[in-house]
C-alpha positions as CSV (number, residue, x, y, z in Angstrom):
1,M,0.0,0.0,0.0
2,S,1.4,3.4,-0.9
3,R,1.7,6.2,1.6
4,Q,-1.1,8.6,1.8
5,F,-0.2,12.3,2.1
6,E,-3.6,13.9,2.5
7,I,-6.9,13.1,4.2
8,E,-10.1,15.0,4.7
9,E,-13.3,14.5,6.7
10,S,-16.4,16.7,7.0
11,I,-19.4,17.1,9.3
12,L,-22.6,19.1,9.2
13,V,-22.7,21.6,12.1
14,D,-25.9,23.3,13.3
15,A,-24.5,26.8,13.3
16,A,-23.6,29.6,10.8
17,P,-20.2,29.4,9.1
18,E,-18.9,32.5,10.9
19,A,-19.8,31.0,14.3
20,V,-17.9,27.7,13.6
21,Y,-15.0,29.6,12.1
22,R,-14.6,31.6,15.3
23,L,-14.3,28.3,17.3
24,V,-11.5,27.0,15.0
25,A,-9.7,30.3,14.6
26,D,-9.4,30.7,18.4
27,L,-6.1,28.8,18.5
28,R,-5.9,29.0,22.2
29,A,-9.1,26.8,22.4
30,M,-7.7,24.1,20.0
31,G,-7.0,21.9,23.0
32,R,-10.8,21.6,23.5
33,W,-11.3,20.2,20.1
34,S,-8.1,18.2,19.2
35,P,-7.4,14.9,20.9
36,E,-3.6,15.5,20.6
37,C,-3.2,19.2,21.0
38,R,-3.3,20.2,24.7
39,R,-2.5,23.9,24.5
40,V,-1.5,26.6,22.1
41,W,0.6,29.6,22.9
42,L,-0.1,32.6,20.7
43,S,1.7,35.9,21.0
44,G,-1.2,38.2,19.9
45,P,-4.9,38.4,20.6
46,T,-6.1,37.0,17.3
47,A,-4.9,34.7,14.6
48,R,-4.4,36.2,11.2
49,P,-2.2,35.3,8.2
50,G,1.4,35.2,9.4
51,T,0.6,34.8,13.1
52,R,3.0,32.3,14.7
53,F,2.2,30.0,17.6
54,V,3.5,27.0,19.5
55,G,1.3,23.9,20.0
56,F,1.9,21.6,22.9
57,N,0.8,18.1,22.1
58,R,0.3,14.8,23.9
59,R,-0.8,11.3,22.9
60,G,-0.4,8.6,25.6
61,L,3.1,8.9,27.1
62,F,4.4,10.9,24.2
63,V,4.7,14.7,24.6
64,W,5.9,17.1,21.9
65,F,5.6,20.6,20.6
66,T,5.2,22.1,17.1
67,T,5.6,25.6,15.8
68,G,3.0,26.9,13.6
69,R,2.1,29.8,11.3
70,V,-1.4,30.8,10.1
71,A,-1.5,30.7,6.3
72,V,-5.2,31.6,5.7
73,A,-7.7,33.3,8.0
74,A,-10.8,34.1,6.0
75,P,-13.7,34.5,8.5
76,G,-16.6,32.1,7.7
77,A,-14.8,30.5,4.8
78,E,-11.3,29.0,5.6
79,F,-8.7,28.7,8.3
80,T,-5.4,27.1,7.4
81,F,-2.1,26.7,9.4
82,D,1.2,25.0,8.8
83,V,3.2,23.3,11.5
84,G,6.8,22.2,11.8
85,V,9.4,21.0,14.3
86,L,12.9,22.4,14.6
87,G,12.5,24.3,11.3
88,L,11.3,21.2,9.4
89,P,7.9,21.3,7.8
90,I,5.5,18.6,9.1
91,A,1.9,19.3,8.0
92,S,-0.7,21.7,6.8
93,W,-4.1,21.8,8.5
94,R,-7.1,23.3,6.7
95,Y,-10.7,24.0,7.8
96,R,-13.3,25.0,5.2
97,F,-16.7,26.3,6.1
98,E,-19.5,26.1,3.6
99,P,-23.2,27.0,4.2
100,E,-25.5,23.9,3.9
101,G,-29.1,24.3,4.7
102,A,-29.5,26.0,8.0
103,G,-26.0,24.9,9.1
104,T,-22.4,24.6,7.9
105,R,-20.5,21.8,6.3
106,V,-17.1,21.9,8.1
107,T,-14.3,20.1,6.3
108,E,-11.0,19.5,8.0
109,S,-8.0,18.3,6.0
110,W,-4.5,17.4,6.7
111,Q,-1.6,17.4,4.3
112,D,1.7,15.7,5.1
113,L,4.6,18.1,4.3
114,R,7.3,15.7,5.2
115,T,8.6,15.4,1.6
116,G,11.8,16.4,-0.1
117,R,14.9,17.5,1.8
118,G,14.6,16.9,5.5
119,A,11.7,14.5,5.2
120,R,13.6,11.6,6.8
121,A,14.6,13.7,9.8
122,A,11.1,15.0,10.2
123,E,9.7,11.4,10.1
124,L,12.3,10.3,12.7
125,L,11.3,13.1,15.0
126,G,7.7,12.1,14.6
127,L,8.5,8.6,15.6
128,V,10.7,9.5,18.5
129,F,8.6,12.3,20.0
130,A,5.0,11.5,18.9
131,G,5.4,7.7,18.8
132,T,3.9,7.6,15.3
133,G,5.8,6.9,12.0
134,P,4.5,7.9,8.6
135,A,2.7,4.6,7.9
136,R,0.5,5.0,11.0
137,R,0.2,8.8,11.1
138,I,-2.7,8.7,8.5
139,E,-4.9,6.5,10.7
140,V,-4.1,8.5,13.8
141,N,-4.9,11.7,12.1
142,R,-8.1,10.4,10.5
143,A,-9.4,9.4,14.0
144,G,-8.2,12.7,15.4
145,I,-10.0,14.7,12.7
146,R,-13.2,12.8,13.4
147,T,-12.9,13.5,17.1
148,T,-12.2,17.2,16.5
149,L,-15.1,17.7,14.1
150,A,-17.5,15.9,16.5
151,R,-16.3,18.2,19.4
152,L,-16.7,21.3,17.3
153,A,-20.2,20.2,16.2
154,A,-21.2,19.6,19.9
155,A,-19.8,23.0,21.0
156,A,-21.2,25.1,18.1
157,P,-23.8,27.7,18.9
158,G,-27.2,26.2,18.2
159,A,-25.9,22.6,18.8
160,P,-28.2,20.5,21.0
161,A,-27.2,20.3,24.7
162,A,-25.3,17.2,25.6
């Protein structure tokens, strides 16, 4: 089986695109949605293109950090950020928000940026610090995306109380 470099999942959320966008674009709250991200340190009050941040992550006994940069911040439409470790590119995370009926179709995608020069070093760092090599990362991220989307849907304004 060949390595997969991109995945995407979507969910219908009972809220307006702008409302769901605000949940995702609040990077400091990412630990509420993501099963791996525990906390985000952000230097400014809001995330906009070029904003840099540090993500503190944990899965089981493995703990690691990533550095990130917001690439796209289009309220109600798209929020994208790229993450890396020690200057090596790791992944791009993208959220799209599309009106659908009375709600929003939220699509989260992940693209593996561990290609080209430095890819092997980045893969080794992922194995050592996150406990996940490239072959397993796709299944871990697919499960994580599904969890993230479900948590966003449950927390969105207008979502039924749990």
